[in-house]
C-alpha positions in Angstrom: -21.8 60.8 -38.4 -19.9 60.8 -41.9 -21.4 58.3 -44.9 -18.5 55.6 -43.9 -19.3 55.2 -39.8 -23.2 54.7 -40.7 -22.0 52.2 -43.2 -19.9 50.1 -40.7 -22.5 50.2 -38.2 -25.5 48.6 -40.0 -22.9 46.0 -41.2 -21.9 45.4 -37.7 -25.9 45.1 -36.6 -26.2 43.0 -39.4 -23.3 40.5 -38.4 -24.4 40.5 -34.4 -27.9 39.2 -35.5 -28.0 35.6 -33.9 -28.5 32.5 -36.0 -31.9 31.2 -35.8 -30.9 27.9 -35.4 -27.5 26.0 -33.6 -26.8 22.3 -33.5 -26.2 21.7 -30.0 -26.2 18.1 -28.3 -24.6 15.9 -25.6 -21.2 16.4 -27.0 -21.0 19.9 -27.8 -22.6 22.8 -27.2 -21.6 26.9 -27.7 -21.4 27.3 -24.0 -18.3 24.9 -24.8 -16.3 27.2 -26.6 -16.9 30.5 -23.7 -14.3 30.9 -21.9 -16.6 32.2 -19.1 -17.5 28.6 -18.4 -14.2 27.1 -17.2 -13.7 30.5 -15.8 -16.7 29.5 -13.6 -15.5 26.2 -12.8 -12.0 27.0 -11.5 -13.7 29.6 -9.7 -15.8 26.9 -8.4 -12.4 24.7 -7.4 -11.1 27.9 -5.5 -13.6 28.4 -3.6 -13.9 24.4 -2.9 -10.3 24.2 -2.0 -10.8 27.6 0.3 -13.4 25.9 2.5 -11.6 22.7 2.5 -8.4 24.9 4.0 -10.5 25.2 7.2 -11.6 21.9 7.5 -8.2 20.9 7.1 -6.6 23.1 9.8 -9.3 22.0 12.4 -8.6 18.0 11.3 -12.2 17.1 10.2 -11.8 14.4 7.6 -15.5 13.4 8.2 -16.3 16.8 6.9 -13.7 17.2 4.1 -14.8 14.0 2.4 -18.5 14.8 2.8 -17.6 18.2 1.0 -15.3 15.9 -1.8 -15.7 12.7 -2.0 -16.0 10.2 -4.2 -15.0 13.3 -6.6 -16.8 11.7 -9.3 -20.3 12.2 -7.3 -20.1 15.3 -6.0 -18.1 17.3 -8.6 -18.4 15.5 -11.9 -17.9 18.7 -13.7 -14.2 19.0 -12.8 -13.5 16.2 -13.8 -14.5 16.9 -17.7 -12.1 19.9 -17.6 -9.4 18.2 -15.7 -9.8 19.8 -12.4 -10.1 16.7 -10.4 -6.8 16.1 -9.2 -5.7 18.3 -6.5 -9.9 17.2 -4.9 -8.2 13.6 -5.3 -5.2 14.2 -3.6 -7.2 16.2 -0.8 -9.7 13.3 -0.7 -6.5 10.8 0.1 -5.0 12.7 2.8 -8.4 13.1 4.4 -9.0 9.5 3.6 -5.7 8.3 5.1 -6.1 9.9 8.2 -9.3 7.8 9.3 -7.2 4.7 7.9 -8.8 4.0 4.5 -5.7 3.5 3.1 -7.0 1.3 -0.5 -9.3 4.2 -1.4 -6.9 6.6 -0.6 -4.0 5.0 -2.7 -7.0 4.5 -5.9 -7.4 8.3 -5.8 -3.7 8.8 -5.8 -2.7 6.5 -8.5 -5.1 8.5 -10.6 -3.0 12.0 -9.9 0.1 10.2 -10.6 -1.4 8.4 -13.9 -2.5 11.6 -15.2 0.4 14.0 -13.4 3.3 11.8 -14.0 5.9 14.3 -13.1 4.3 16.0 -10.5 6.4 15.8 -7.3 3.5 16.3 -4.6 1.3 13.5 -5.9 4.1 10.9 -6.0 5.2 11.8 -2.4 2.0 11.5 -1.2 1.1 8.1 -2.8 4.5 7.3 -0.8 3.3 8.6 2.2 0.0 6.9 2.0 1.6 3.8 1.5 4.2 4.2 4.4 1.6 5.3 6.9 -0.3 2.0 5.8 2.6 0.0 6.5 3.0 1.7 10.0 -0.6 1.5 10.5 -0.3 -2.4 10.1 2.6 -2.8 12.7 1.1 -1.2 15.4 -2.6 -3.2 14.2 -4.6 -0.8 13.6 -5.4 -2.1 10.4 -4.8 -5.6 9.3 -2.3 -5.9 6.8 -0.2 -9.0 5.8 1.1 -11.3 2.9 0.1 -10.1 -0.3 -1.2 -6.6 0.4 1.9 -5.6 3.1 4.3 -6.6 0.4 2.3 -4.8 -2.7 2.1 -1.6 0.1 6.0 -1.8 0.3 6.7 -1.7 -3.3 4.5 1.1 -3.7 6.1 3.2 -1.1 9.3 2.0 -2.7 8.4 2.8 -6.3 6.9 6.2 -5.3 9.3 7.4 -3.2 12.1 6.7 -5.7 10.2 8.6 -8.3 9.5 11.7 -6.2 13.6 11.8 -5.4 13.8 12.1 -8.8 12.1 14.6 -9.3 13.4 17.0 -6.2 16.9 15.4 -5.6 17.7 17.9 -3.1 14.8 17.0 -0.7 15.0 15.8 2.7 11.6 14.4 3.6 11.7 11.7 1.0 15.1 9.9 1.5 13.9 10.6 5.4 11.0 8.6 5.0 12.3 6.1 2.3 14.8 5.1 4.9 12.5 4.8 7.7 10.7 2.3 5.2 13.7 -0.5 4.9 14.5 0.3 8.8 11.3 0.0 10.5 9.1 -1.6 8.3 11.5 -4.0 6.5 14.3 -4.3 9.3 17.1 -3.9 6.8 18.6 -0.8 8.9 21.9 -1.3 6.6 19.6 -0.3 3.4 18.3 2.7 5.2 21.8 4.1 6.0 22.5 5.8 2.8 19.0 7.1 2.6 19.3 8.9 6.1 22.8 10.0 5.1 21.7 11.4 1.9 18.5 13.3 3.7 21.6 15.1 6.1 23.8 16.1 3.1 20.5 17.7 1.0 19.9 19.9 4.4 23.4 20.6 5.3 24.0 21.6 1.9 21.1 24.1 1.5 22.2 27.9 1.7 20.4 29.6 4.8 18.0 31.4 2.7 16.8 28.0 1.7 16.9 26.4 4.9 14.4 29.1 6.1 11.8 28.6 3.6 12.1 25.3 3.8 12.4 25.0 7.9 9.5 22.5 7.9 11.8 19.9 6.6 14.8 20.4 9.5 12.6 18.2 12.0 13.0 15.5 9.2 16.7 16.2 8.9 17.1 15.8 12.8 15.0 12.7 12.6 17.8 11.3 9.9 20.6 12.3 12.4 18.8 10.2 15.1 17.9 7.6 13.0 21.5 7.3 11.4 22.9 6.8 14.7 20.6 4.2 15.5 21.2 2.0 12.3 25.1 2.6 12.5 25.1 1.0 15.6 22.7 -1.5 14.9 25.0 -2.7 12.2 28.1 -2.7 14.0 29.8 0.8 13.1 29.2 2.2 16.3 31.9 4.8 16.0 30.8 6.3 13.4 27.3 6.2 15.0 28.6 8.0 18.3 29.6 11.1 16.1 25.9 11.4 14.8 23.9 11.0 17.8 26.2 13.8 19.1 25.2 16.1 16.4 21.9 15.0 16.9 22.0 15.9 20.6 23.8 19.3 19.2 21.3 20.6 16.8 18.3 19.3 18.5 19.6 21.3 21.8 16.4 24.0 21.5 13.8 22.3 19.2 13.8 18.8 21.0 12.1 17.3 17.5 13.5 13.9 19.6 12.6 13.7 23.1 15.9 14.5 24.9 15.1 10.9 26.9 15.6 8.9 23.7 18.4 10.7 22.5 20.5 10.0 25.0 19.4 6.5 25.7 20.8 5.9 22.2 23.8 7.6 23.2 24.0 5.4 26.0 23.3 2.3 24.0 26.2 3.4 21.6 28.8 3.7 24.6 27.1 0.0 25.7 28.0 -1.5 22.3 31.7 0.5 22.7 32.0 -1.5 26.2 32.1 2.4 27.6 30.2 1.4 30.7 31.0 5.2 32.8 29.9 6.9 29.8 27.0 4.9 29.4 25.9 5.4 32.6 26.7 9.2 32.3 24.2 9.0 29.4 21.3 7.1 30.7 21.3 9.3 33.8 21.6 12.6 31.6 18.5 10.6 29.9 16.8 9.7 32.9 16.5 13.4 34.4 15.1 14.4 31.3 12.5 11.9 31.4 9.4 14.4 32.2 6.5 11.6 32.3 8.3 9.3 29.7 7.7 5.4 30.4 11.7 4.6 31.1 11.8 0.9 32.0 14.0 0.5 28.8 16.9 2.9 30.7 16.6 1.1 33.6 17.2 -2.1 32.2 20.2 -0.7 30.1 21.6 1.3 33.2 21.4 -2.3 35.2 22.6 -4.7 32.1 25.5 -1.6 32.2 26.2 -3.2 35.7 25.9 -6.7 35.2 28.6 -6.2 32.5 30.8 -4.2 35.1 30.5 -6.8 37.3 29.0 -5.0 39.4 25.8 -7.5 40.4 24.3 -5.9 43.3 24.2 -2.4 42.3 22.6 -3.9 38.9 19.9 -5.7 40.8 19.5 -2.9 42.6 18.7 -0.7 39.5 16.7 -3.8 38.2 14.1 -3.4 41.2 13.4 0.4 40.6 10.4 -0.5 38.1 7.1 -1.9 39.4 6.9 -5.3 38.5 3.4 -4.7 36.7 5.0 -2.1 34.0 7.8 -4.3 33.0 7.9 -5.8 29.7 9.5 -9.2 28.6 12.7 -8.0 27.6 13.1 -6.5 31.3 12.4 -9.8 32.9 15.1 -11.5 30.8 17.7 -8.9 32.6 16.2 -9.5 35.9 16.8 -13.1 35.3 20.3 -12.6 34.1 21.2 -10.7 36.9 19.7 -13.3 39.2 22.1 -16.4 38.0 24.8 -13.9 38.6 23.9 -13.8 41.9 23.4 -17.3 41.8 20.2 -17.1 42.7 18.5 -19.5 40.2 15.9 -20.3 41.4 14.4 -16.8 42.0 15.5 -16.1 37.7 13.4 -19.6 37.1 10.2 -17.9 39.0 10.8 -14.1 37.0 11.2 -15.8 33.3 8.1 -18.4 33.8 6.1 -15.2 34.8 7.4 -13.5 31.9 6.7 -16.3 29.1 3.0 -16.7 30.5 2.2 -13.1 29.1 4.6 -12.9 26.0 2.9 -13.8 23.0 6.0 -12.3 20.6 9.2 -13.1 21.8 8.5 -16.0 24.2 11.5 -17.8 22.7 14.4 -15.6 24.6 12.7 -16.4 27.9 12.5 -20.6 27.2 16.6 -20.1 26.0 17.3 -18.4 29.2 15.0 -21.1 30.8 17.5 -24.0 29.1 20.5 -22.2 30.1 19.6 -22.0 33.6 18.6 -26.2 33.5 21.9 -26.6 31.8 23.7 -24.8 34.7 21.3 -27.3 37.4 22.4 -30.3 35.4 19.3 -31.2 34.4 20.2 -31.8 30.5 16.5 -32.9 30.1 14.7 -30.2 31.2 17.1 -28.0 29.3 16.3 -29.9 26.1 12.8 -29.5 26.8 13.2 -26.2 27.2 14.8 -25.6 23.8 12.9 -27.4 21.5 9.6 -25.4 23.2 11.6 -22.4 22.1 12.3 -23.7 18.5 8.4 -24.7 17.9 7.4 -21.3 19.6 9.6 -19.2 17.1 8.7 -21.4 14.0 5.1 -21.1 14.3 5.2 -17.4 15.2 8.2 -16.1 12.8 8.3 -19.0 10.6 11.8 -19.6 10.5 14.4 -21.7 12.4 16.1 -20.3 15.9 20.0 -20.8 15.7 20.2 -20.7 20.0 17.1 -23.2 20.2 19.4 -25.4 17.9 23.0 -25.0 19.7 21.1 -25.7 23.0 19.3 -28.9 21.7 23.3 -30.2 20.5 24.6 -29.1 23.6 22.3 -31.5 25.5 22.7 -34.2 23.2 26.0 -34.0 23.6 26.1 -34.1 27.5 23.3 -37.1 26.8 25.7 -38.9 25.6 23.9 -38.7 21.7 26.8 -38.2 20.1 25.1 -38.9 16.8 22.2 -36.7 17.4 24.2 -33.6 18.6 26.2 -33.7 15.2 23.4 -33.9 12.8 21.8 -30.1 15.1 25.7 -28.7 14.6 25.3 -29.5 10.8 22.4 -27.9 10.4 23.3 -25.0 12.9 26.6 -24.5 10.8 24.4 -24.0 7.1 21.8 -21.8 9.5 24.8 -19.7 11.4 28.0 -20.1 10.2 29.2 -17.7 12.7 27.3 -19.2 16.0 29.7 -17.6 18.8 29.7 -21.2 20.7 29.9 -23.1 17.4 33.4 -23.6 17.3 33.9 -25.3 20.7 31.3 -28.0 20.9 32.5 -29.2 17.4 35.7 -29.3 18.6 34.6 -31.3 22.0 32.2 -33.6 20.0 35.1 -34.8 17.3 37.4 -35.2 20.2 34.7 -37.6 21.7 34.6 -39.6 18.3 38.2 -39.6 17.8 39.1 -41.3 21.2 36.1 -43.9 20.7 37.7 -44.5 17.3 41.1 -45.3 19.1 
């Protein structure tokens, strides 16, 4: 070994002699500058996520939370390095599955605040709020008033952000549409979102469709929901095109149950007053029912025969479903058919039995009873039922029922209480100026006042 090499070796050995003392405290120590420590934490996170994969596959939500939640207690070392967000996101999903939505939203809010351009965190937050609202609708959780409004606002905000971050997506546009349609009852506002979801899927190249195959389901659902929404908002002709496309595209996958697709097709034909095709569509659905509850199909089928003037056939169809399985709307149609057959006593009996077990839509049965009493010339009794309907609707839904105002006004007119009738009609005109029978009653009332003035 030459002299130069010996000198270098001695210098290196001297250089590698450890310092006698290092000042280390809780804020900083030598290990904080070593990359091995960070790698250890990354490896730890990777191992935790690997364990979670199996638990997620088996839907073991409680076990997931036992492993990682709350992150502050279970894995504080990961928070220091900013490695906690993925665990918070996973915790939030498990919490949502257990209907612990407020805790889930808290975790996801931390995620979006720390990673504001992360599509998945915004999408998850929007979906969690949306899922909570669905749980409230189904009465799995209590969600009313301010909290419900807050969840709606959160869902809108983060759906919009997710759409901004991934404008070619399908799922977030579909879910946002469902937020408007199902939760807020705003079908018209949902239509552009369903349309965007459809356009986004259809504009994808084949290779991208294969890569994002999981979104096809929500493309099919968007076709179905836009058909329902268009029909509901009076655009039944366009709805017909979408439902037929849905039936064609979903032929083998059946993401939407065949019964529901053909029922919706039937509803659209019914709205178009194409009763022959309504019957064909509904019968096609019944052939594919596979154990589904089908009272709603028989109800529309009976209503179609009623509209065609086939009263006996309508009664035959409406009698198909056993009485104990009939929901309130089924009884309304049964009563309408009995009225068409001039069996008013039987219709009264059906409706009285129905309203006794109806806590949500009793006003509709009461209005039908008001109509029956009017047909029988019992104007005071008809008035009484109309007032009951008005009171129930106000107490249950917090609004004024236009049908109740009309029948109160009409009965007031028949009972020669003209000033009261006029007052009620003025109220009805403000509430619903397009109410179908309003112009005729206004004219008759005006004629009466003019006749008395002469």
